[in-house]
NURO-758944 format. One record per residue (C-alpha): residue in one letter; x, y, z; residue number from 0. Coordinates in steps of 0.1 Angstrom, whole numbers, plus 5000, padded with zeros to 4 digits. Layout:
(node "a"; (X; Y; Z); NUM)
...
This chain:
(node "m"; (6338; 8759; 5788); 0)
(node "t"; (6372; 8752; 5775); 1)
(node "q"; (6400; 8776; 5792); 2)
(node "p"; (6427; 8788; 5764); 3)
(node "l"; (6458; 8767; 5772); 4)
(node "g"; (6491; 8793; 5771); 5)
(node "d"; (6492; 8832; 5767); 6)
(node "p"; (6461; 8841; 5749); 7)
(node "a"; (6477; 8873; 5738); 8)
(node "r"; (6509; 8855; 5724); 9)
(node "d"; (6489; 8830; 5708); 10)
(node "q"; (6466; 8861; 5693); 11)
(node "r"; (6496; 8881; 5681); 12)
(node "e"; (6515; 8842; 5667); 13)
(node "l"; (6484; 8832; 5651); 14)
(node "t"; (6477; 8867; 5635); 15)
(node "q"; (6512; 8867; 5624); 16)
(node "l"; (6507; 8829; 5608); 17)
(node "v"; (6481; 8837; 5587); 18)
(node "k"; (6503; 8868; 5572); 19)
(node "d"; (6532; 8850; 5568); 20)
(node "l"; (6510; 8819; 5552); 21)
(node "n"; (6497; 8843; 5528); 22)
(node "e"; (6532; 8850; 5514); 23)
(node "t"; (6539; 8815; 5514); 24)
(node "v"; (6514; 8809; 5488); 25)
(node "v"; (6517; 8841; 5465); 26)
(node "k"; (6555; 8826; 5464); 27)
(node "a"; (6542; 8790; 5462); 28)
(node "d"; (6568; 8783; 5486); 29)
(node "v"; (6561; 8747; 5489); 30)
(node "g"; (6586; 8738; 5514); 31)
(node "v"; (6570; 8761; 5541); 32)
(node "l"; (6535; 8747; 5531); 33)
(node "e"; (6549; 8716; 5538); 34)
(node "r"; (6557; 8717; 5572); 35)
(node "v"; (6529; 8741; 5579); 36)
(node "l"; (6500; 8723; 5568); 37)
(node "h"; (6489; 8695; 5592); 38)
(node "e"; (6485; 8657; 5575); 39)
(node "d"; (6448; 8662; 5573); 40)
(node "y"; (6445; 8697; 5560); 41)
(node "l"; (6415; 8705; 5539); 42)
(node "h"; (6406; 8733; 5518); 43)
(node "l"; (6378; 8743; 5504); 44)
(node "r"; (6384; 8770; 5477); 45)
(node "p"; (6360; 8803; 5471); 46)
(node "r"; (6346; 8791; 5437); 47)
(node "g"; (6333; 8755; 5457); 48)
(node "t"; (6366; 8730; 5447); 49)
(node "v"; (6376; 8711; 5475); 50)
(node "e"; (6414; 8695; 5481); 51)
(node "n"; (6429; 8675; 5498); 52)
(node "r"; (6462; 8685; 5516); 53)
(node "a"; (6484; 8669; 5481); 54)
(node "q"; (6462; 8680; 5461); 55)
(node "y"; (6464; 8717; 5469); 56)
(node "l"; (6505; 8709; 5472); 57)
(node "e"; (6503; 8701; 5439); 58)
(node "n"; (6482; 8730; 5425); 59)
(node "r"; (6505; 8750; 5441); 60)
(node "k"; (6536; 8732; 5428); 61)
(node "a"; (6520; 8735; 5393); 62)
(node "r"; (6507; 8775; 5401); 63)
(node "r"; (6476; 8765; 5387); 64)
(node "v"; (6464; 8797; 5411); 65)
(node "d"; (6490; 8823; 5402); 66)
(node "f"; (6489; 8848; 5430); 67)
(node "e"; (6503; 8882; 5429); 68)
(node "s"; (6493; 8891; 5464); 69)
(node "l"; (6469; 8879; 5487); 70)
(node "a"; (6466; 8905; 5513); 71)
(node "p"; (6443; 8898; 5547); 72)
(node "d"; (6427; 8922; 5569); 73)
(node "e"; (6399; 8917; 5595); 74)
(node "i"; (6418; 8893; 5611); 75)
(node "n"; (6401; 8873; 5645); 76)
(node "v"; (6417; 8852; 5664); 77)
(node "r"; (6398; 8826; 5687); 78)
(node "v"; (6419; 8797; 5706); 79)
(node "y"; (6402; 8767; 5725); 80)
(node "g"; (6429; 8748; 5741); 81)
(node "d"; (6452; 8735; 5713); 82)
(node "t"; (6428; 8742; 5684); 83)
(node "a"; (6425; 8777; 5668); 84)
(node "i"; (6396; 8790; 5648); 85)
(node "v"; (6406; 8823; 5628); 86)
(node "t"; (6386; 8844; 5604); 87)
(node "g"; (6395; 8873; 5578); 88)
(node "r"; (6393; 8891; 5549); 89)
(node "s"; (6417; 8890; 5522); 90)
(node "t"; (6416; 8908; 5489); 91)
(node "a"; (6436; 8884; 5463); 92)
(node "k"; (6445; 8892; 5429); 93)
(node "g"; (6464; 8868; 5404); 94)
(node "k"; (6453; 8845; 5373); 95)
(node "d"; (6438; 8814; 5373); 96)
(node "q"; (6418; 8788; 5349); 97)
(node "y"; (6392; 8811; 5345); 98)
(node "g"; (6418; 8845; 5338); 99)
(node "k"; (6424; 8875; 5359); 100)
(node "m"; (6414; 8872; 5391); 101)
(node "d"; (6409; 8903; 5420); 102)
(node "e"; (6384; 8891; 5445); 103)
(node "h"; (6372; 8905; 5479); 104)
(node "r"; (6366; 8868; 5500); 105)
(node "r"; (6360; 8860; 5533); 106)
(node "w"; (6373; 8830; 5553); 107)
(node "t"; (6384; 8808; 5579); 108)
(node "r"; (6413; 8785; 5589); 109)
(node "v"; (6411; 8761; 5615); 110)
(node "l"; (6450; 8754; 5631); 111)
(node "v"; (6461; 8724; 5655); 112)
(node "r"; (6490; 8726; 5681); 113)
(node "r"; (6506; 8699; 5680); 114)
(node "d"; (6545; 8697; 5699); 115)
(node "g"; (6543; 8727; 5703); 116)
(node "r"; (6537; 8749; 5669); 117)
(node "w"; (6512; 8753; 5650); 118)
(node "q"; (6496; 8734; 5617); 119)
(node "f"; (6469; 8746; 5595); 120)
(node "v"; (6439; 8720; 5590); 121)
(node "h"; (6414; 8732; 5572); 122)
(node "f"; (6404; 8761; 5550); 123)
(node "q"; (6372; 8779; 5538); 124)
(node "g"; (6369; 8806; 5518); 125)
(node "t"; (6340; 8825; 5499); 126)
(node "d"; (6345; 8848; 5471); 127)
(node "l"; (6319; 8879; 5484); 128)
(node "a"; (6315; 8889; 5445); 129)
(node "a"; (6292; 8855; 5443); 130)
(node "l"; (6270; 8863; 5475); 131)
(node "k"; (6258; 8899; 5451); 132)
(node "g"; (6220; 8889; 5449); 133)
(node "c"; (6223; 8863; 5470); 134)
(node "r"; (6192; 8869; 5501); 135)
(node "p"; (6196; 8855; 5537); 136)
(node "a"; (6174; 8828; 5544); 137)
(node "a"; (6139; 8837; 5562); 138)
């Protein structure tokens, strides 16, 4: 079993804050900050199923194809495995996209890696909880 490196409590606080800061950055569409915190291999799986690589994601943020009024995370859970972290949580997303007004509750998973002492986002996968209504768990 891999043991966490460093201080687990510090890593948890740092990663929780990093997710909160990322959400603020996404709302502001601050592409300069996104370019620093997104790993070169970043992959973004949107809640409606669209898959974007780093370049596509950054271009969509620049163009504000999804224009967030707010993106509020909660229920953040951090697990650190050496220089890799898995962060899960829930968010309320408000704004507009190509489909119109957006007011969604989402579950998400983010994967981060630590390089040269700093964390970078490698992967995001989100699920719109409203889309799950009526879905039955597999038997």
